[in-house]
PALUMVEX-208675 format. One line per 10 residues: number of its first residue (from 1); for each residue x, y, z of C-alpha. Coordinates in nm, 2 decimals. Each point is the difference from the previous one (the first is absolute). Layout:
BEGIN
NUM> X/Y/Z  ...
% end
This chain:
BEGIN
1> -0.78/-0.20/-0.19  0.06/0.18/-0.32  0.31/0.20/-0.11  -0.01/0.36/0.08  -0.05/0.26/-0.28  0.35/0.16/-0.02  0.05/0.37/-0.04  0.38/0.00/0.06  0.26/0.25/-0.14  0.29/-0.22/0.12
11> 0.05/-0.31/-0.23  0.20/-0.17/0.28  -0.30/0.00/0.23  -0.27/-0.12/-0.24  0.05/-0.35/0.14  -0.19/0.11/0.31  -0.33/-0.01/-0.19  0.02/-0.38/-0.02  0.23/-0.07/0.30  -0.21/0.17/0.26
21> -0.32/-0.17/-0.09  0.19/-0.33/-0.01  0.12/0.06/0.36  -0.36/0.09/0.11  -0.12/-0.33/-0.17  0.27/-0.20/0.18  -0.08/0.16/0.33  -0.38/-0.05/-0.03  0.04/-0.36/-0.11  0.17/-0.08/0.33
31> -0.34/0.02/0.18  -0.18/-0.34/0.01  -0.35/0.16/-0.05  0.10/0.20/-0.31  0.06/-0.18/-0.32  0.19/0.23/-0.24  0.02/-0.06/-0.38  0.36/-0.05/-0.13  0.15/0.25/-0.24  -0.03/-0.25/-0.29
41> -0.37/-0.04/0.06  -0.05/0.37/0.03  0.19/0.06/-0.33  -0.21/-0.27/-0.18  -0.33/0.14/0.13  0.10/0.36/-0.10  0.09/-0.13/-0.35  -0.33/-0.19/-0.03  -0.19/0.30/0.13  0.17/0.23/-0.25
51> 0.17/0.20/0.28  -0.32/0.07/0.19  0.09/-0.04/0.37  -0.36/-0.04/0.10  -0.06/-0.27/-0.26  0.32/-0.17/0.10  -0.12/0.00/0.36  -0.32/-0.17/-0.11  0.20/-0.26/-0.20  0.22/-0.07/0.30
61> -0.31/-0.05/0.22  0.14/0.27/0.23  -0.19/0.15/0.28  0.23/0.30/-0.01  0.28/0.13/-0.21  0.27/0.26/0.07  0.11/0.26/-0.25  0.16/0.34/0.01  0.26/0.24/-0.12  0.37/0.07/0.05
71> 0.10/0.36/-0.04  0.37/0.10/0.00  0.09/0.34/-0.13  0.32/0.15/0.13  0.00/-0.01/0.38  -0.38/-0.06/0.01  -0.08/-0.37/0.05  -0.35/-0.13/0.07  -0.18/-0.33/-0.02  -0.38/-0.01/-0.02
81> -0.17/-0.33/0.08  -0.37/-0.09/-0.06  -0.19/-0.31/0.12  -0.29/-0.08/-0.22  -0.27/-0.26/-0.03  -0.06/-0.13/-0.36  -0.31/0.16/-0.15  -0.01/0.28/0.25  0.10/0.35/-0.12  0.09/0.15/0.34
91> 0.31/-0.11/0.20  -0.03/-0.18/0.33  0.32/0.15/0.12  0.24/0.26/-0.15  0.31/0.16/0.13  0.30/0.20/-0.12  0.35/-0.05/0.14  0.28/0.25/-0.04  0.33/-0.18/-0.02  0.20/0.25/0.20
101> 0.22/-0.25/0.17  0.00/-0.33/-0.18  -0.22/-0.24/-0.20  0.04/-0.25/0.28  -0.20/0.23/0.23  -0.25/0.06/-0.28  -0.04/-0.38/-0.04  -0.06/-0.04/0.37  -0.26/0.27/0.00  -0.18/-0.14/-0.30
111> 0.00/-0.35/0.15  -0.14/0.13/0.33  -0.27/0.20/-0.18  -0.11/-0.28/-0.23  0.00/-0.24/0.30  -0.23/0.23/0.19  -0.23/0.05/-0.30  -0.02/-0.38/-0.06  -0.08/-0.07/0.37  0.32/-0.18/0.08
121> 0.09/0.00/0.37  0.36/0.10/-0.06  0.20/0.08/-0.31  0.21/-0.29/-0.13  0.35/0.01/0.13  0.32/0.07/-0.19  0.15/-0.33/-0.10  0.29/-0.12/0.21  0.33/0.07/-0.16  -0.12/0.30/-0.19
131> 0.25/0.29/-0.01  -0.05/0.24/0.29  0.15/0.31/-0.17  -0.19/0.22/-0.25  0.29/-0.04/-0.25  0.00/-0.38/0.03  -0.38/0.00/-0.04  0.01/0.21/-0.31  0.29/-0.21/-0.15  -0.22/-0.31/0.04
141> -0.29/0.18/-0.16  0.22/0.10/-0.30  0.14/-0.35/-0.03  -0.34/-0.16/0.00  -0.12/0.24/-0.27  0.30/-0.07/-0.22  -0.01/-0.37/0.05  -0.35/-0.01/-0.15  0.14/0.13/-0.33  0.04/-0.28/-0.25
151> 0.34/0.13/-0.12  0.35/-0.09/0.10  0.05/0.37/0.08  -0.29/-0.02/0.25  0.16/-0.30/0.18  0.34/0.18/0.00  -0.16/0.31/0.15  -0.18/-0.21/0.26  0.33/-0.16/0.10  0.15/0.34/0.05
161> -0.29/0.12/0.22  -0.01/-0.32/0.21  0.37/0.01/0.05  -0.04/0.36/0.12  -0.28/-0.10/0.23  0.22/-0.28/0.15  0.30/0.24/0.04  -0.23/0.25/0.18  -0.16/-0.28/0.21  0.25/-0.29/0.03
171> -0.24/-0.19/0.24  -0.30/0.02/-0.23  -0.11/-0.35/-0.10  -0.24/0.14/-0.25  0.28/0.20/-0.18  0.22/-0.31/0.00  -0.27/-0.22/-0.14  -0.10/0.25/-0.27  0.37/0.04/-0.10  0.03/-0.38/-0.03
181> -0.32/-0.02/-0.21  0.11/0.28/-0.23  0.35/-0.16/-0.04  -0.17/-0.33/-0.10  -0.21/0.19/-0.25
% end
């Protein structure tokens, strides 16, 4: 799963271009029949392939790869996702999702569509302890994105977002664990 090409006019939402694919990667990796390359492996393969996603897919030995685009301009929000086979120019599956309600619902729709396209019997479930509200979900996405930054400011921003997620969802074990991890960082 590669990061999405971002066409975003709101700097505060650019994190979704990496956070949303990371969530899709996490969700798909839950299934026992579907090995999913970790972000570090994907980044290394992209670097070795000089940013060619198709070549990176070959380097990873992937049967499929997921790519797409995030488009946020004003009130218009859209996520396009494409499932490809390395070496084949035409997509196996392609869909566009308008984020009219939340990115949580977009994530669910993407995971359902990819699961069907990959022949899975059912989409991988949302992990236990994950926030149930759209706001809590987006706060975790933002925290995850900021925590990946190698700066102290990134870790501080992640702390703020995870704290917000936990305040929105006091019973979320995921938000509590991520806040503890960011605090240790």
